[in-house]
C-alpha positions in Angstrom: -80.2 -8.0 -38.9 -78.7 -9.7 -36.7 -75.7 -10.2 -39.2 -75.2 -6.3 -39.4 -75.6 -5.9 -35.5 -72.6 -8.3 -34.8 -70.2 -6.7 -37.8 -71.1 -2.9 -36.2 -70.2 -4.3 -32.8 -67.1 -6.0 -34.1 -66.2 -2.9 -35.9 -66.2 -0.9 -33.3 -64.7 -3.0 -30.9 -61.8 -3.1 -33.2 -61.8 0.9 -33.4 -61.1 1.0 -29.6 -58.7 -1.5 -30.1 -56.9 0.8 -32.3 -57.0 3.7 -30.7 -55.6 2.0 -27.4 -52.8 0.7 -29.7 -52.3 4.2 -30.9 -52.3 6.2 -27.8 -49.7 2.9 -26.6 -47.4 3.4 -29.3 -47.7 7.0 -28.9 -47.1 6.3 -24.9 -44.2 4.1 -26.2 -42.8 7.0 -28.6 -42.9 9.6 -25.8 -41.0 6.6 -23.7 -38.0 6.4 -26.1 -38.0 10.0 -26.9 -37.6 10.5 -23.3 -34.7 7.8 -22.9 -33.5 8.9 -25.9 -33.1 12.5 -24.3 -31.8 11.5 -21.1 -29.2 9.0 -23.1 -28.3 12.0 -25.0 -28.1 14.7 -21.8 -26.0 12.2 -19.7 -22.0 12.7 -19.2 -21.5 9.2 -19.4 -21.1 6.9 -22.8 -24.5 4.4 -23.4 -24.3 1.6 -25.6 -27.1 -1.2 -26.2 -25.3 -4.3 -27.8 -27.3 -7.7 -28.8 -26.5 -11.1 -28.1 -23.2 -10.8 -30.6 -21.9 -7.7 -29.0 -22.6 -5.4 -31.7 -23.9 -2.0 -30.8 -27.7 -1.0 -31.4 -28.0 2.2 -30.0 -25.5 4.7 -28.6 -25.6 7.9 -27.6 -23.3 10.8 -29.1 -21.1 10.6 -26.3 -20.2 7.4 -27.0 -20.2 7.9 -31.1 -18.3 11.3 -30.2 -15.1 9.3 -27.8 -15.0 6.7 -30.8 -14.1 9.3 -33.3 -11.8 10.8 -31.1 -9.8 7.9 -30.0 -10.2 5.4 -33.0 -11.0 7.8 -35.4 -14.0 6.0 -36.9 -17.7 6.9 -37.3 -20.1 5.0 -35.3 -23.0 2.9 -36.9 -25.0 0.1 -35.7 -23.7 -2.9 -35.9 -19.7 -1.6 -35.9 -17.4 -3.2 -33.3 -15.3 -0.4 -32.5 -13.1 -2.5 -30.4 -11.9 -4.8 -33.3 -9.6 -2.0 -34.9 -7.4 -1.8 -31.7 -4.4 -4.1 -31.2 -5.1 -7.9 -30.5 -4.1 -7.4 -26.6 -6.7 -4.8 -26.4 -9.5 -6.5 -28.6 -8.8 -9.7 -26.4 -9.3 -7.6 -23.1 -12.6 -5.9 -24.5 -13.9 -10.0 -25.6 -12.8 -11.0 -22.5 -15.5 -7.9 -20.7 -18.2 -8.7 -23.5 -17.4 -12.5 -23.1 -18.5 -12.1 -19.3 -21.5 -10.1 -19.5 -23.0 -12.6 -22.2 -22.5 -14.9 -19.9 -24.7 -13.2 -17.3 -22.6 -11.7 -15.1 -23.5 -8.2 -13.9 -20.2 -6.4 -13.2 -18.3 -3.3 -13.4 -14.8 -2.9 -14.3 -12.1 0.3 -15.0 -10.2 1.2 -17.8 -7.5 3.8 -18.3 -5.2 5.2 -21.4 -3.0 8.0 -22.1 -4.8 10.9 -23.7 -2.5 13.7 -25.1 -0.2 13.1 -22.5 -2.6 12.9 -19.7 -4.0 9.2 -18.2 -7.7 9.1 -18.4 -9.6 6.6 -15.9 -13.3 5.3 -17.0 -15.6 3.2 -14.9 -17.6 0.2 -17.2 -20.7 -0.8 -15.5 -22.2 -4.0 -17.8 -25.5 -5.1 -17.3 -26.9 -8.0 -19.1 -30.5 -8.3 -20.2 -32.3 -11.8 -20.4 -35.3 -13.3 -22.4 -36.0 -16.5 -20.5 -32.7 -17.8 -19.3 -31.2 -16.5 -22.3 -29.0 -13.2 -22.4 -30.2 -11.4 -25.7 -28.6 -8.1 -25.2 -26.5 -6.4 -22.6 -26.2 -2.4 -21.9 -22.8 -0.7 -21.5 -22.5 2.5 -19.3 -19.0 4.0 -19.4 -18.3 7.2 -17.2 -15.0 9.2 -16.8 -13.6 8.8 -13.2 -10.4 10.4 -14.0 -10.8 13.0 -11.5 -12.2 10.8 -8.7 -9.1 8.7 -9.4 -6.7 11.6 -9.2 -8.7 12.2 -6.0 -9.0 8.7 -4.7 -4.6 8.6 -5.6 -4.2 12.3 -3.6 -5.7 11.0 -0.7 -4.0 7.4 -0.8 -0.6 9.6 -1.4 -1.4 11.9 1.6 -2.7 8.4 3.9 0.7 6.8 3.1 2.5 9.8 3.5 0.6 10.2 6.8 1.8 6.6 7.9 5.2 7.3 6.9 5.4 10.6 9.1 3.7 9.0 11.7 6.0 5.6 11.6 9.3 8.1 11.4 8.0 10.0 14.0 7.7 6.9 16.0 10.8 5.6 15.4 12.5 9.0 15.9 10.9 10.3 19.4 13.2 10.4 22.1 10.2 9.0 24.7 9.2 5.2 24.8 5.8 4.2 23.5 4.1 1.4 23.8 0.7 1.0 21.8 -1.6 -1.2 23.4 -5.3 -3.3 23.1 -7.9 -3.6 25.9 -8.7 -6.6 26.7 -11.7 -6.4 29.4 -13.5 -8.6 31.6 -17.0 -10.4 31.8 -18.3 -7.2 33.4 -16.8 -5.1 30.7 -13.9 -3.2 32.7 -10.4 -3.6 31.7 -8.9 -6.3 32.8 -5.5 -6.2 30.8 -3.3 -4.7 28.0 -1.9 -6.4 25.4 1.0 -4.8 23.4 0.9 -4.2 19.6 3.5 -1.6 18.9 6.4 -0.5 19.9 9.2 2.2 19.0 13.0 1.9 19.2 12.9 4.4 22.1 11.0 2.1 24.2 13.6 -0.6 23.6 16.5 1.6 24.4 14.9 2.6 27.6 13.5 -0.9 28.5 16.1 -3.1 27.2 13.6 -5.7 25.7 12.8 -6.0 21.9 9.9 -5.5 20.3 9.6 -9.2 19.6 9.9 -9.6 23.5 7.1 -7.5 24.1 4.6 -7.3 21.0 1.5 -9.8 21.7 2.2 -9.8 25.5 0.1 -8.5 28.5 1.3 -5.9 30.7 0.8 -8.7 33.8 3.0 -11.4 31.2 5.5 -8.9 31.2 5.2 -7.2 34.4 4.4 -10.2 36.8 4.9 -7.8 39.8 2.8 -4.7 38.6 0.9 -2.9 41.0 -3.3 -3.6 41.0 -3.5 0.0 42.2 -1.6 0.9 39.1 -3.8 -1.1 36.7 -6.9 0.5 38.4 -5.4 3.8 37.7 -5.0 3.5 34.0 -8.0 1.9 33.5 -9.9 5.7 34.4 -7.9 6.4 31.3 -10.0 3.8 29.1 -13.3 4.2 30.6 -13.4 7.8 30.9 -11.0 8.9 27.8 -9.0 11.8 30.4 -5.4 11.1 29.6 -3.1 11.2 33.2 0.4 11.4 33.7 2.0 9.9 36.7 5.2 8.8 37.6 6.1 5.0 39.1 8.5 2.5 39.7 8.8 -0.8 37.6 10.6 -3.1 40.0 10.6 -5.5 36.9 12.4 -3.4 35.1 14.7 -1.6 37.5 13.2 1.4 35.9 11.6 4.4 37.3 9.4 6.3 34.6 7.1 9.1 33.8 4.2 8.1 31.6 1.7 9.9 30.3 -1.5 7.3 29.3 -3.8 8.3 26.4 -6.2 6.8 24.6 -6.4 7.3 20.7 -9.2 5.1 19.7 -12.0 2.9 21.8 -10.3 -0.3 23.0 -6.9 1.3 22.8 -4.3 2.8 25.2 -0.9 4.1 24.8 2.1 5.1 26.7 3.9 7.7 26.6 7.0 7.5 28.6 10.6 9.2 30.1 13.0 6.9 31.9 14.0 9.5 35.2 15.5 6.8 37.0 18.6 9.2 37.4 16.5 11.8 38.3 15.2 10.1 41.1 18.8 9.0 42.2 19.6 12.1 42.8 16.7 13.3 44.2 17.0 10.6 47.0 20.8 11.4 46.8 20.0 15.0 47.6 17.2 14.2 50.3 19.9 11.8 51.8 22.6 14.3 51.3 20.3 17.1 53.2 19.4 14.4 55.8 23.7 13.5 56.1 23.9 17.6 56.3 21.5 17.8 59.1 22.6 15.0 61.0 26.5 16.6 60.4 25.7 19.9 61.8 24.6 18.1 64.7 27.6 15.9 64.9 29.7 18.8 64.2 28.4 20.7 67.1 28.5 17.7 69.4 32.0 16.9 68.6 32.8 20.7 68.8 31.2 20.6 72.8 32.8 17.3 73.2 36.3 18.2 72.3 35.8 21.5 74.6 35.1 18.8 77.5 37.9 16.3 76.8 40.1 19.1 76.9 39.1 20.4 80.4 39.3 16.7 80.9 42.8 15.7 79.6 44.0 19.1 81.0 43.4 18.5 84.4 44.4 14.7 84.3 47.8 15.8 83.2 47.8 18.4 85.7 46.9 15.7 88.0 49.9 13.3 87.1 52.3 16.1 87.9 51.9 15.9 91.5 52.0 11.7 91.5 54.5 9.4 90.4 54.3 7.2 86.9 55.0 4.4 88.7 52.1 4.4 91.7 48.8 3.1 91.0 47.6 6.7 90.7 49.7 7.8 88.1 49.0 4.5 86.0 45.2 5.1 86.6 45.7 8.6 85.1 47.6 7.4 82.3 45.2 5.2 81.5 42.9 8.1 81.6 44.9 10.6 79.2 44.9 7.7 76.7 41.2 7.2 77.1 41.1 11.0 76.6 43.6 10.4 73.7 41.0 7.8 71.9 38.0 10.1 72.7 39.7 12.5 71.0 40.3 10.4 67.6 36.6 9.8 67.8 35.3 13.1 67.5 38.0 13.7 65.1 36.6 11.0 63.2 32.8 12.2 63.8 33.9 15.5 62.6 35.4 14.1 59.7 31.8 13.0 58.3 30.5 16.0 59.6 32.3 18.5 58.1 35.3 17.3 55.6 37.6 19.4 54.8 41.4 19.4 54.4 43.3 17.1 57.1 45.5 18.3 59.9 48.5 17.0 59.3 51.4 16.0 61.5 54.5 13.6 61.0 53.7 10.4 62.8 55.7 6.7 62.5 52.8 4.3 61.5 54.0 1.4 63.4 52.8 2.3 67.0 49.3 3.6 65.6 48.6 0.5 63.1 49.5 -1.5 66.5 46.9 0.7 68.7 44.1 0.8 66.0 43.8 -2.2 64.9 43.7 -3.5 68.6 40.8 -0.7 69.0 39.0 -2.2 66.0 39.3 -5.6 66.3 38.6 -5.6 70.2 35.8 -8.0 71.3 35.6 -10.2 67.8 36.8 -13.2 66.5 39.2 -11.6 64.0 43.1 -11.6 64.8 45.2 -8.9 63.5 48.5 -10.2 62.1 50.5 -7.1 61.7 54.1 -7.1 60.0 55.8 -3.3 59.6 59.3 -3.1 58.2 62.4 -2.1 59.5 63.0 1.3 59.3 59.6 2.5 58.3 59.2 6.3 56.6 57.4 9.0 58.7 54.3 10.2 56.8 52.7 14.0 57.3 48.9 12.3 58.2 45.5 13.5 60.1 46.3 10.5 62.3 42.3 10.8 62.8 41.1 11.1 59.9 43.6 7.8 58.7 42.7 6.0 61.5 38.9 5.7 60.4 40.6 4.9 57.4 42.0 1.6 58.8 39.2 1.5 61.2 36.9 1.1 58.4 38.9 -1.6 56.5 39.2 -3.8 59.6 35.8 -3.7 60.2 34.8 -4.8 56.8 37.4 -7.5 56.9 35.8 -8.7 60.0 32.3 -8.5 58.5 33.9 -10.7 55.8 35.0 -13.4 57.8 31.8 -14.4 59.9 33.6 -17.1 61.7 36.9 -15.5 62.6 40.0 -15.7 60.9 43.1 -13.6 60.4 43.5 -9.8 58.8 47.1 -9.7 57.5 48.3 -6.1 57.8 51.3 -5.0 56.1 53.0 -1.8 56.1 56.4 -0.9 54.0 58.5 1.5 52.2 58.0 2.3 48.5 60.3 4.4 46.4 58.4 5.4 43.0 60.8 6.7 40.7 59.9 8.1 37.4 61.0 6.2 34.1 61.6 2.7 36.1 59.8 -0.7 36.6 59.4 -0.1 40.2 55.6 0.4 40.1 55.0 -3.3 38.6 54.1 -4.7 41.7 51.6 -2.0 43.1 47.9 -2.7 42.9 47.2 0.9 43.3 46.7 4.0 40.8 50.0 4.7 41.6 49.9 6.2 37.7 48.1 9.4 39.9 51.0 9.5 42.0 54.1 11.7 41.6 57.6 10.5 42.0 58.6 9.8 45.3 58.7 8.2 48.8 56.2 6.5 49.9 54.4 4.4 52.9 52.6 0.9 51.4 49.7 -0.2 53.8 48.0 -3.3 52.3 44.7 -5.0 54.8 43.8 -8.7 53.5 41.2 -10.6 55.0 40.3 -14.5 54.1 36.4 -13.6 53.3 34.1 -14.9 50.3 35.7 -11.5 48.6 34.0 -9.1 46.1 32.6 -10.1 43.0 34.5 -8.6 39.8 31.7 -6.4 38.5 31.2 -4.7 41.8 34.8 -3.8 42.1 34.4 -0.2 40.4 31.8 0.8 42.3 32.9 0.1 45.9 34.6 3.9 46.7 31.4 5.2 45.3 29.4 7.6 47.3 25.8 5.5 48.8 26.8 2.2 47.0 26.4 -0.6 49.6 25.8 -4.2 48.8 25.4 -4.5 53.6 21.6 -4.5 54.6 20.9 -1.4 56.1 24.3 0.3 55.2 24.9 4.3 54.2 27.7 3.5 51.1 29.4 6.2 53.3 32.5 3.9 54.8 34.7 3.1 51.9 33.8 6.5 49.8 34.8 8.2 53.5 38.1 6.3 53.1 38.9 7.3 49.3 38.3 10.7 50.1 40.4 11.0 53.4 43.4 9.1 51.3 43.1 11.1 48.0 43.2 14.5 50.8 46.4 13.1 52.0 47.5 13.0 48.1 47.9 9.1 48.3 45.4 6.6 46.8 43.4 3.8 47.5 41.9 0.6 45.5 41.0 -3.2 46.0 41.7 -6.2 44.7 39.6 -9.4 45.1 39.7 -13.3 44.0 36.3 -15.0 44.3 36.7 -17.1 47.5 40.0 -15.8 48.1 39.8 -12.7 50.0 39.9 -9.0 49.5 43.0 -6.8 49.5 43.1 -3.4 50.3 46.1 -1.1 49.2 46.9 2.3 50.6 50.0 4.8 49.3 50.8 7.6 51.4 53.6 10.0 50.9 56.3 9.4 53.0 58.1 12.8 54.9 61.5 14.0 53.8 63.2 13.4 56.9 62.7 10.8 59.7 60.5 12.2 62.3 60.1 10.6 65.5 56.5 11.4 67.5 56.4 10.0 70.9 52.6 8.4 71.7 51.6 9.2 74.9 54.2 8.9 78.2 54.3 11.4 81.0 54.0 15.3 79.8 57.5 17.0 79.5 57.1 20.5 80.2 59.1 23.2 78.2 59.6 26.2 80.3 58.7 29.7 79.1 58.5 33.3 80.6 56.3 36.4 79.3 52.7 37.5 79.5 50.3 35.3 77.0 46.8 36.5 76.4 44.4 33.2 76.1 40.6 33.5 74.8 38.0 30.7 74.9 34.2 30.9 75.8 34.6 27.8 78.2 35.4 28.5 81.6 36.7 25.0 82.2 39.3 25.5 79.2 39.9 28.8 80.4 40.7 27.3 83.6 42.9 24.4 82.3 44.9 26.8 79.8 45.8 28.7 83.3 46.9 26.1 85.2 49.0 24.8 82.3 50.3 27.7 81.1 51.5 29.0 84.7 53.2 25.9 85.1 54.9 26.5 81.7 56.3 29.9 83.3 53.9 32.5 81.5 51.9 35.3 82.9 48.5 34.6 81.6 45.3 36.7 80.8 42.1 35.2 80.5 39.2 36.1 78.3 36.4 34.8 77.1 35.6 36.8 73.5 37.2 38.6 70.8 36.1 41.9 72.1 37.5 41.6 75.9 40.8 39.8 74.1 41.1 43.2 71.7 40.3 45.3 74.8 43.1 43.6 76.5 45.4 43.7 73.9 45.2 47.4 73.4 45.4 48.4 77.0 48.4 45.9 77.5 50.1 47.6 74.6 49.4 51.1 75.9 50.6 50.2 79.3 53.7 49.4 77.9 53.6 45.4 78.6 52.9 43.9 75.3 51.5 39.8 75.2 54.5 37.8 73.7 51.5 35.9 72.0 47.8 35.3 71.7 45.6 31.9 71.6 42.4 32.9 70.4 39.4 29.6 70.2 38.3 29.8 66.7 34.5 29.8 67.2 33.1 31.9 69.8 28.8 31.8 70.0 27.8 34.8 69.8 30.5 36.8 70.1 33.8 37.5 67.5 35.6 34.3 67.0 39.5 33.8 66.5 39.9 34.9 62.9 37.6 38.0 62.8 39.4 38.7 66.5 43.0 38.2 64.5 41.9 41.1 61.8 41.4 43.6 64.5 44.2 42.7 66.4 46.2 43.0 63.1 45.3 46.6 63.0 46.7 47.5 66.4 50.1 45.6 65.9 50.7 44.1 62.6 53.1 41.8 64.2 51.2 40.4 66.1 51.5 36.4 67.1 48.3 34.3 67.1 48.0 30.4 67.8 44.3 29.4 66.2 42.6 26.7 68.3 39.7 24.8 67.9 37.4 22.0 68.4 36.8 21.7 65.1 40.0 20.0 64.4 38.7 19.8 60.6 38.1 23.3 59.8 40.6 24.3 56.7 41.7 26.9 59.1 43.9 24.7 61.3 44.9 23.1 58.0 46.1 26.2 56.5 46.6 28.9 59.6 49.1 30.4 57.8 47.1 31.6 55.4 44.3 33.4 57.7 47.2 35.2 59.5 47.7 32.8 62.1 51.2 31.6 63.3 50.8 28.6 65.0 47.7 26.2 65.3 46.8 23.7 67.7 43.6 21.5 68.2 41.9 20.5 71.0 42.1 18.9 73.4 45.7 20.2 73.8 48.4 18.6 75.8 51.0 20.0 77.6 53.7 19.2 75.5 51.6 20.3 72.5 51.1 23.8 74.0 54.4 24.3 75.2 56.0 23.3 72.0 53.5 25.4 69.9 54.2 28.2 72.3 57.4 28.3 71.8 57.6 28.2 67.7 55.8 31.1 67.8 57.6 33.2 70.4 60.6 32.0 68.8 59.3 33.3 65.3 60.5 37.1 65.9 
């Protein structure tokens, strides 16, 4: 009975085990069914192969793809890649060899299908039994669309990089891209260049190779720490800034826009504004000079009025003493001093007002002797003056040409601090068209009309002017002197040009500098008496004199009465007009009127003449002014005047102009 009981227990146990196995088999079937359903519903191509790469299980997508590509029906154990050409078969054998060796990897395979490229990503996963690979799975996914997107993105990136590079190369602004170098405290310490553009090289004169890899402190040793601190705020805050700065190491003034495009990166986009800053500084300097010039012009005008009264009274006093007496000689020296002071005011007016020269015929020999003595007085420089015999006369503004010679002699003196000799040579020069007469002329004689000229040469024995600087010495504001204004030679050039002449310079290192002037000669020989006693030319008739300065009116009255004229004095234009109208009504007209050009707060000479011409179209008017450089004096006939006399005037000048005007009926 015990044996029967044991048998029943074993039978029950076997039945229970069988139920478990059936349940496990059902579960396995369900899992297999689910797996097969998953394999069949996926869009991927799935294959399971054995240890010899023979297909064991595959889904319908895989079979359909093989049918499309190779025209074969898939079956277990059949290897479709064996139908491919040898090269492609070797490719697949290589993949199978890798996975069967235990490697898990992905591969891409592309082929052309119906005129379009199709791409697939294949995932290989080995299946191990112990250390041995017994099978593997192959999952193939169509990545054609993804590859197209990747290609499009790559193309767009390449196009973007190309456009960026093209933009960088074509930009007119300079660009400097830098990486930020941080200090131990985490704050920006310096900036290392990593890229530039062609405009950067053009503006700075530095090549890309000279810059990339170097820091700001290396490239600009004298960089301002405040400037570095300012751009550090861009790195720290991300806020871009724009500012102008002078970079002395490069000799540039830049307008810089500093931006932070990415963390740890700083970009400078800049323009060269050096020329603009120079123009602004030049304009500011010009404005300052204009202000000084206006002040200087007013002072010179008032000073000329004082000189007119002073010189007039000196000449009146000289009439009452013997020229050879001590008093006569002292008065003569005082007159010469007044003349020199007058020349100085004319130079001041040239600076203040510019304008056309008031030219008169002069013999340059005596003037050069006087000018050189005055310019070099008290210096260790000796002037050796050589004037050719029968030197032609020139029509010049003596005050202006005196300023030119004075500047050249002062420059020569400064070029020879240990003393020496300045050679001044004056000679005649005939420039004829079509001849070789200009071969030894250092000036740019091609700018001159053929004719007669007086050539002046001023040569020093100083250190000379560097060759590279010679073309710039006549430029306004160019100077190599500490504290110099750069106006001296520019003024000389303007004065000589206004005299229709030329001025140039030649220099040799250590051999001194030679300045050469060519000035047009007069058509006829003219002898102008310099200094001496006043020679009075008698006259008769009524003269109307207008000037706002009481001292000048008194001097003019004394001069004109001594010359034999009956004088009527007025202080402004309205009084002059009223006096002229009254004289015409009384039948006692004036032979001539002398009108001061500038009357503060009243009618000046030009406006007064306009009214006088309505009263008398034949009025004979002489313009007088302390502004000796006023264009009305240089071209007085164009403004309706018959004559001109510049202050301070002497007896002889006043007598001659009256005689000429009254005679011009």
